[in-house]
MDTraj code that builds the backbone (N, CA, C; nanometers):
import mdtraj as md
import numpy as np

residues = "MET ARG PHE ILE PRO THR ARG PHE HIS GLY ILE LEU ASP TYR VAL VAL GLY LEU ILE PHE ILE ALA ALA PRO TRP LEU PHE ASP PHE SER ASP ALA SER TRP ALA THR TRP THR ILE VAL ILE ALA GLY ILE ALA THR LEU LEU MET THR VAL MET THR ASP PHE GLU VAL GLY LEU VAL HIS LYS ILE PRO MET GLN SER HIS LEU MET VAL ASP PHE GLY LEU GLY VAL ILE LEU ALA LEU SER PRO TRP ILE PHE ASN PHE ALA ASP ARG VAL PHE MET PRO HIS LEU ILE GLY GLY VAL PHE ALA ILE LEU ALA SER LEU THR THR HIS ARG LYS PRO SER GLU SER PHE ALA ARG ARG HIS ALA THR GLN GLU THR ILE HIS".split()
xyz = np.array([
    [-5.5820, -1.6412, -2.7168],
    [-5.7021, -1.6027, -2.6373],
    [-5.6651, -1.4805, -2.5565],
    [-5.7491, -1.3788, -2.5707],
    [-5.7274, -1.2509, -2.5012],
    [-5.8184, -1.2400, -2.3822],
    [-5.7674, -1.2386, -2.2610],
    [-5.8501, -1.2341, -2.1411],
    [-5.8155, -1.1292, -2.0424],
    [-5.7009, -1.0604, -2.0603],
    [-5.6602, -0.9614, -1.9703],
    [-5.7264, -0.8212, -2.0119],
    [-5.7961, -0.7626, -1.9213],
    [-5.8600, -0.6357, -1.9453],
    [-5.7518, -0.5265, -1.9600],
    [-5.7785, -0.4269, -2.0440],
    [-5.6753, -0.3246, -2.0746],
    [-5.6418, -0.2438, -1.9458],
    [-5.7412, -0.2276, -1.8593],
    [-5.7192, -0.1492, -1.7316],
    [-5.6152, -0.2280, -1.6468],
    [-5.6309, -0.3593, -1.6342],
    [-5.5412, -0.4427, -1.5598],
    [-5.4023, -0.4366, -1.6201],
    [-5.3940, -0.4434, -1.7559],
    [-5.2683, -0.4377, -1.8310],
    [-5.1976, -0.3089, -1.7937],
    [-5.2696, -0.1985, -1.7959],
    [-5.2074, -0.0718, -1.7739],
    [-5.1553, -0.0589, -1.6294],
    [-5.2195, -0.1104, -1.5380],
    [-5.1764, -0.1095, -1.3947],
    [-5.0465, -0.1928, -1.3874],
    [-5.0509, -0.3043, -1.4483],
    [-4.9295, -0.4008, -1.4525],
    [-4.8176, -0.3222, -1.5145],
    [-4.8426, -0.2459, -1.6223],
    [-4.7357, -0.1760, -1.6958],
    [-4.6623, -0.0758, -1.5998],
    [-4.7454, 0.0008, -1.5192],
    [-4.6805, 0.0852, -1.4288],
    [-4.5962, 0.0148, -1.3206],
    [-4.6474, -0.0947, -1.2696],
    [-4.5739, -0.1710, -1.1710],
    [-4.4511, -0.2333, -1.2376],
    [-4.4676, -0.3010, -1.3514],
    [-4.3520, -0.3640, -1.4142],
    [-4.2467, -0.2676, -1.4631],
    [-4.2895, -0.1517, -1.5130],
    [-4.1965, -0.0448, -1.5564],
    [-4.1075, 0.0009, -1.4384],
    [-4.1609, 0.0164, -1.3199],
    [-4.0863, 0.0537, -1.2032],
    [-3.9950, -0.0568, -1.1546],
    [-4.0453, -0.1844, -1.1678],
    [-3.9587, -0.3000, -1.1325],
    [-3.8408, -0.3117, -1.2282],
    [-3.8683, -0.2906, -1.3532],
    [-3.7537, -0.2924, -1.4533],
    [-3.6524, -0.1902, -1.4190],
    [-3.6945, -0.0695, -1.3875],
    [-3.5981, 0.0389, -1.3522],
    [-3.5194, 0.0041, -1.2283],
    [-3.5834, -0.0568, -1.1290],
    [-3.5178, -0.0865, -1.0034],
    [-3.4422, -0.2249, -1.0094],
    [-3.4673, -0.3060, -1.1107],
    [-3.4111, -0.4417, -1.1150],
    [-3.2607, -0.4517, -1.0932],
    [-3.1844, -0.3653, -1.1539],
    [-3.0381, -0.3846, -1.1382],
    [-2.9908, -0.3703, -0.9904],
    [-3.0682, -0.2938, -0.9114],
    [-3.0285, -0.2841, -0.7712],
    [-3.1019, -0.3858, -0.6861],
    [-3.2178, -0.4186, -0.7299],
    [-3.2904, -0.5271, -0.6561],
    [-3.2276, -0.6693, -0.6680],
    [-3.1718, -0.6959, -0.7934],
    [-3.1139, -0.8226, -0.8179],
    [-2.9627, -0.8182, -0.8267],
    [-2.9042, -0.7101, -0.7828],
    [-2.7580, -0.6975, -0.7767],
    [-2.6745, -0.7260, -0.9025],
    [-2.7196, -0.6490, -1.0089],
    [-2.6359, -0.6541, -1.1315],
    [-2.6082, -0.5133, -1.1819],
    [-2.6140, -0.4131, -1.0909],
    [-2.5963, -0.2767, -1.1288],
    [-2.4533, -0.2496, -1.1805],
    [-2.3629, -0.3390, -1.1514],
    [-2.2203, -0.3137, -1.1974],
    [-2.1983, -0.3645, -1.3407],
    [-2.3042, -0.4389, -1.3990],
    [-2.2925, -0.4750, -1.5396],
    [-2.3658, -0.3708, -1.6259],
    [-2.2900, -0.2917, -1.6916],
    [-2.3430, -0.1737, -1.7603],
    [-2.4484, -0.2030, -1.8622],
    [-2.4287, -0.2947, -1.9576],
    [-2.5276, -0.3211, -2.0574],
    [-2.6502, -0.3888, -2.0017],
    [-2.6299, -0.4717, -1.9021],
    [-2.7419, -0.5425, -1.8363],
    [-2.8324, -0.4360, -1.7654],
    [-2.7624, -0.3385, -1.7017],
    [-2.8359, -0.2348, -1.6271],
    [-2.9164, -0.1466, -1.7246],
    [-2.8474, -0.0876, -1.8230],
    [-2.9134, 0.0001, -1.9116],
    [-3.0215, -0.0565, -1.9950],
    [-3.0002, -0.1822, -2.0371],
    [-3.0989, -0.2507, -2.1161],
    [-3.2371, -0.2498, -2.0443],
    [-3.2337, -0.2959, -1.9234],
    [-3.3624, -0.3203, -1.8469],
    [-3.4183, -0.1827, -1.8022],
    [-3.3274, -0.0883, -1.7610],
    [-3.3744, 0.0450, -1.7222],
    [-3.4379, 0.1161, -1.8383],
    [-3.3855, 0.1098, -1.9534],
    [-3.4391, 0.1754, -2.0704],
    [-3.5757, 0.1019, -2.1016],
    [-3.5835, -0.0313, -2.0883],
    [-3.7086, -0.0940, -2.1115],
    [-3.8154, -0.0471, -2.0157],
    [-3.7766, -0.0268, -1.8890],
    [-3.8677, 0.0223, -1.7893],
    [-3.9185, 0.1608, -1.8169],
    [-3.8222, 0.2495, -1.8575],
    [-3.8695, 0.3891, -1.8995],
    [-3.9579, 0.3860, -2.0113],
    [-3.9204, 0.3038, -2.1179],
    [-4.0054, 0.2958, -2.2392],
    [-4.1492, 0.2465, -2.2052],
    [-4.1574, 0.1489, -2.1133],
    [-4.2855, 0.0906, -2.0688],
    [-4.3682, 0.1963, -1.9997],
    [-4.3092, 0.2770, -1.9114],
    [-4.3785, 0.3823, -1.8394],
    [-4.4296, 0.4883, -1.9388],
    [-4.3398, 0.5342, -2.0215],
    [-4.3781, 0.6429, -2.1181],
    [-4.4919, 0.5964, -2.2150],
    [-4.4751, 0.4697, -2.2577],
    [-4.5759, 0.4213, -2.3506],
    [-4.7187, 0.4102, -2.2795],
    [-4.7142, 0.3641, -2.1567],
    [-4.8340, 0.3515, -2.0750],
    [-4.9015, 0.4906, -2.0550],
    [-4.8211, 0.5906, -2.0230],
    [-4.8736, 0.7194, -2.0011],
    [-4.9379, 0.7770, -2.1259],
    [-4.8804, 0.7414, -2.2465],
    [-4.9243, 0.7932, -2.3737],
    [-5.0417, 0.7143, -2.4372],
    [-5.0700, 0.5919, -2.3881],
    [-5.1713, 0.5067, -2.4505],
    [-5.3122, 0.5533, -2.4247],
    [-5.3995, 0.5336, -2.5247],
    [-5.5383, 0.5713, -2.5165],
    [-5.6121, 0.4530, -2.4536],
    [-5.6075, 0.4456, -2.3229],
    [-5.6816, 0.3455, -2.2484],
    [-5.7117, 0.3956, -2.1087],
    [-5.7690, 0.3188, -2.0231],
    [-5.8242, 0.3624, -1.8925],
    [-5.7143, 0.4289, -1.8077],
    [-5.5944, 0.3796, -1.8063],
    [-5.4920, 0.4398, -1.7185],
    [-5.3915, 0.5202, -1.7820],
    [-5.4126, 0.5434, -1.9122],
    [-5.3166, 0.6361, -1.9862],
    [-5.3557, 0.7831, -1.9464],
    [-5.2553, 0.8686, -1.9601],
    [-5.2824, 1.0071, -1.9251],
    [-5.2909, 1.1038, -2.0480],
    [-5.2275, 1.0626, -2.1530],
    [-5.2249, 1.1510, -2.2717],
    [-5.3136, 1.1050, -2.3830],
    [-5.3392, 0.9755, -2.3923],
    [-5.4309, 0.9142, -2.4867],
    [-5.3970, 0.9349, -2.6334],
    [-5.2766, 0.9167, -2.6733],
    [-5.2271, 0.9417, -2.8092],
    [-5.2006, 0.8037, -2.8829],
    [-5.1524, 0.7030, -2.8102],
    [-5.1148, 0.5746, -2.8783],
    [-5.2314, 0.4741, -2.8701],
    [-5.2751, 0.4216, -2.9842],
    [-5.3874, 0.3265, -2.9818],
    [-5.3399, 0.2003, -2.9076],
    [-5.4362, 0.1387, -2.8477],
    [-5.4025, 0.0095, -2.7670],
    [-5.3374, -0.0928, -2.8500],
    [-5.3849, -0.1115, -2.9765],
    [-5.3202, -0.2199, -3.0604],
    [-5.1770, -0.1890, -3.0879],
    [-5.1456, -0.0638, -3.1062],
    [-5.0050, -0.0197, -3.1235],
    [-4.9173, -0.0430, -2.9972],
    [-4.9822, -0.0157, -2.8822],
    [-4.9138, -0.0377, -2.7567],
    [-4.8813, -0.1888, -2.7357],
    [-4.9748, -0.2769, -2.7801],
    [-4.9533, -0.4154, -2.7655],
    [-4.8453, -0.4630, -2.8579],
    [-4.8387, -0.4051, -2.9828],
    [-4.7279, -0.4466, -3.0724],
    [-4.5966, -0.4055, -3.0246],
    [-4.5793, -0.2856, -2.9679],
    [-4.4577, -0.2388, -2.9035],
    [-4.4198, -0.3259, -2.7825],
    [-4.5242, -0.3619, -2.7037],
    [-4.4946, -0.4546, -2.5849],
    [-4.4305, -0.5830, -2.6406],
    [-4.4880, -0.6394, -2.7473],
    [-4.4392, -0.7698, -2.7983],
    [-4.2882, -0.7476, -2.8455],
    [-4.2641, -0.6426, -2.9264],
    [-4.1286, -0.6193, -2.9778],
    [-4.0308, -0.5906, -2.8637],
    [-4.0720, -0.5082, -2.7660],
    [-3.9857, -0.4808, -2.6530],
    [-3.9617, -0.6077, -2.5725],
    [-4.0569, -0.6972, -2.5565],
    [-4.0375, -0.8181, -2.4883],
    [-3.9387, -0.9103, -2.5594],
    [-3.9505, -0.9162, -2.6929],
    [-3.8492, -0.9963, -2.7606],
    [-3.7071, -0.9487, -2.7443],
    [-3.6931, -0.8097, -2.7612],
    [-3.5570, -0.7586, -2.7448],
    [-3.5024, -0.7758, -2.6018],
    [-3.5871, -0.7494, -2.5030],
    [-3.5484, -0.7639, -2.3595],
    [-3.5122, -0.9043, -2.3364],
    [-3.5959, -1.0071, -2.3816],
    [-3.5633, -1.1445, -2.3524],
    [-3.4337, -1.1943, -2.4197],
    [-3.4063, -1.1377, -2.5293],
    [-3.2782, -1.1768, -2.6024],
    [-3.1572, -1.0925, -2.5694],
    [-3.1829, -0.9854, -2.5055],
    [-3.0738, -0.8847, -2.4778],
    [-2.9486, -0.9409, -2.4086],
    [-2.9608, -1.0388, -2.3138],
    [-2.8387, -1.0901, -2.2609],
    [-2.7444, -1.1546, -2.3515],
    [-2.7984, -1.2127, -2.4689],
    [-2.7193, -1.2776, -2.5666],
    [-2.6821, -1.1812, -2.6760],
    [-2.7704, -1.0899, -2.7069],
    [-2.7370, -0.9877, -2.8149],
    [-2.6264, -0.8948, -2.7628],
    [-2.6332, -0.8550, -2.6361],
    [-2.5358, -0.7564, -2.5843],
    [-2.4230, -0.8195, -2.5052],
    [-2.4250, -0.9600, -2.5035],
    [-2.3140, -1.0405, -2.4441],
    [-2.2917, -1.0190, -2.2931],
    [-2.3996, -1.0181, -2.2214],
    [-2.3830, -1.0193, -2.0735],
    [-2.4548, -1.1356, -2.0055],
    [-2.4937, -1.2386, -2.0792],
    [-2.5581, -1.3593, -2.0245],
    [-2.4744, -1.4322, -1.9263],
    [-2.3421, -1.4152, -1.9322],
    [-2.2523, -1.4857, -1.8393],
    [-2.2670, -1.4191, -1.6993],
    [-2.3072, -1.2958, -1.6966],
    [-2.3260, -1.2133, -1.5664],
    [-2.4654, -1.2228, -1.5097],
    [-2.5651, -1.2021, -1.5972],
    [-2.7056, -1.2041, -1.5605],
    [-2.7972, -1.2209, -1.6801],
    [-2.9002, -1.2955, -1.6682],
    [-2.9913, -1.3107, -1.7798],
    [-3.1366, -1.3344, -1.7380],
    [-3.1592, -1.3844, -1.6210],
    [-3.2946, -1.4158, -1.5813],
    [-3.3893, -1.2952, -1.5681],
    [-3.3535, -1.1851, -1.5046],
    [-3.4484, -1.0764, -1.5008],
    [-3.4930, -1.0301, -1.6420],
    [-3.4000, -1.0308, -1.7356],
    [-3.4289, -0.9856, -1.8729],
    [-3.5160, -1.0889, -1.9447],
    [-3.4747, -1.2196, -1.9287],
    [-3.5554, -1.3210, -1.9950],
    [-3.6955, -1.3269, -1.9385],
    [-3.7068, -1.3295, -1.8102],
    [-3.8444, -1.3401, -1.7526],
    [-3.9252, -1.2155, -1.7848],
    [-3.8633, -1.0951, -1.7713],
    [-3.9406, -0.9778, -1.8016],
    [-3.9778, -0.9688, -1.9495],
    [-3.8929, -1.0105, -2.0388],
    [-3.9273, -1.0144, -2.1828],
    [-4.0378, -1.1124, -2.2151],
    [-4.0285, -1.2309, -2.1579],
    [-4.1331, -1.3268, -2.1808],
    [-4.2687, -1.2792, -2.1214],
    [-4.2608, -1.2167, -2.0078],
    [-4.3813, -1.1623, -1.9469],
    [-4.4457, -1.0542, -2.0372],
    [-4.3609, -0.9673, -2.0964],
    [-4.4144, -0.8720, -2.1848],
    [-4.4811, -0.9323, -2.3131],
    [-4.4106, -1.0298, -2.3663],
    [-4.4675, -1.1025, -2.4821],
    [-4.5953, -1.1638, -2.4465],
    [-4.6114, -1.2332, -2.3328],
    [-4.7374, -1.3013, -2.2927],
    [-4.8435, -1.1973, -2.2740],
    [-4.8114, -1.0870, -2.2068],
    [-4.9078, -0.9830, -2.1763],
    [-4.9604, -0.9235, -2.3064],
    [-4.8674, -0.9073, -2.4040],
    [-4.9118, -0.8480, -2.5317],
    [-5.0087, -0.9377, -2.6100],
    [-4.9875, -1.0681, -2.5921],
    [-5.0707, -1.1637, -2.6703],
    [-5.1992, -1.1988, -2.5953],
    [-5.2160, -1.1611, -2.4674],
    [-5.3327, -1.2090, -2.3927],
    [-5.4201, -1.0830, -2.3468],
    [-5.3803, -0.9639, -2.3862],
    [-5.4595, -0.8454, -2.3462],
    [-5.5613, -0.8026, -2.4538],
    [-5.6768, -0.7654, -2.4123],
    [-5.7785, -0.7168, -2.5077],
    [-5.7183, -0.6107, -2.5925],
    [-5.7656, -0.5992, -2.7204],
    [-5.7076, -0.5028, -2.8106],
    [-5.7732, -0.3690, -2.7990],
    [-5.8870, -0.3676, -2.7367],
    [-5.9634, -0.2443, -2.7223],
    [-5.9992, -0.2156, -2.5778],
    [-5.9919, -0.0882, -2.5346],
    [-6.0325, -0.0613, -2.4015],
    [-6.1769, -0.0958, -2.3776],
    [-6.2247, -0.0955, -2.2500],
    [-6.3636, -0.1253, -2.2155],
    [-6.4613, -0.0312, -2.2876],
    [-6.5853, -0.0854, -2.2999],
    [-6.6892, -0.0082, -2.3608],
    [-6.7175, 0.1216, -2.2831],
    [-6.7114, 0.1177, -2.1556],
    [-6.7439, 0.2358, -2.0709],
    [-6.6391, 0.3430, -2.0954],
    [-6.5116, 0.2988, -2.1058],
    [-6.4059, 0.3979, -2.1285],
    [-6.4203, 0.4625, -2.2686],
    [-6.4533, 0.3768, -2.3688],
    [-6.4705, 0.4223, -2.5026],
    [-6.5862, 0.5265, -2.5113],
    [-6.7021, 0.4930, -2.4448],
    [-6.8128, 0.5890, -2.4354],
    [-6.7728, 0.7219, -2.3711],
    [-6.7084, 0.7072, -2.2519],
    [-6.6719, 0.8261, -2.1753],
    [-6.5754, 0.9078, -2.2545],
    [-6.4779, 0.8474, -2.3160],
    [-6.3732, 0.9145, -2.3902],
    [-6.4335, 0.9860, -2.5090],
    [-6.5232, 0.9198, -2.5845],
    [-6.5871, 0.9778, -2.6964],
    [-6.6765, 1.1006, -2.6561],
    [-6.7431, 1.0900, -2.5424],
    [-6.8232, 1.1987, -2.4918],
    [-6.7341, 1.3217, -2.4600],
    [-6.6167, 1.2905, -2.3944],
    [-6.5253, 1.4018, -2.3561],
    [-6.4671, 1.4690, -2.4823],
    [-6.4425, 1.3870, -2.5864],
    [-6.3835, 1.4423, -2.7063],
    [-6.4855, 1.5405, -2.7727],
    [-6.6100, 1.5081, -2.7698],
    [-6.7114, 1.5926, -2.8359],
    [-6.7342, 1.7226, -2.7564],
    [-6.7083, 1.7185, -2.6268],
    [-6.7318, 1.8332, -2.5381],
    [-6.6204, 1.9444, -2.5692],
    [-6.4938, 1.8936, -2.5986],
    [-6.3781, 1.9925, -2.6194],
    [-6.3973, 2.0671, -2.7479],
])
top = md.Topology()
chain = top.add_chain()
for i, resn in enumerate(residues, 1):
    res = top.add_residue(resn, chain, resSeq=i)
    for name in ("N", "CA", "C"):
        top.add_atom(name, md.element.get_by_symbol(name[0]), res)
traj = md.Trajectory(xyz[None], top)
C-alpha cells in the first residue's frame, strides 16, 4: 500500500541524506573506515538522487520517480546488509540496518507518481521552453 506523498518523501530524503552523512560522528563510529564511508556514500547518493528526481522537491528533474524508488530499495538493501558484507558488524551495525530498512520501507510505501498539480505545472513549463 502506497500512502506517502512524493513531496514528503523528497523532504525526508534531504533530511535522511544529511543524517547519513553525519551519522559516523553523531553515533561515534567515525574511526571505523568501512562503516563511515558506506553510510556517508549512501547519504551523498540519496542527496544527489533527490536533486535529480522529477518530483516536487527535485531541482534538475531528470530521474523518473519510479526509478528513484527502485534505487532507494536497492540502496536500502545494500546499506542494511553492509555491516555484514564489509565485515564491520562487530563495531557498529544499527545505523546502517535502521537506515537501510527505512529506505526499503519508504520505497515500498511512496506514491510512484508526483502529485497531479506538480505534473500539470511541470507539463506547462515544459511547453513554454
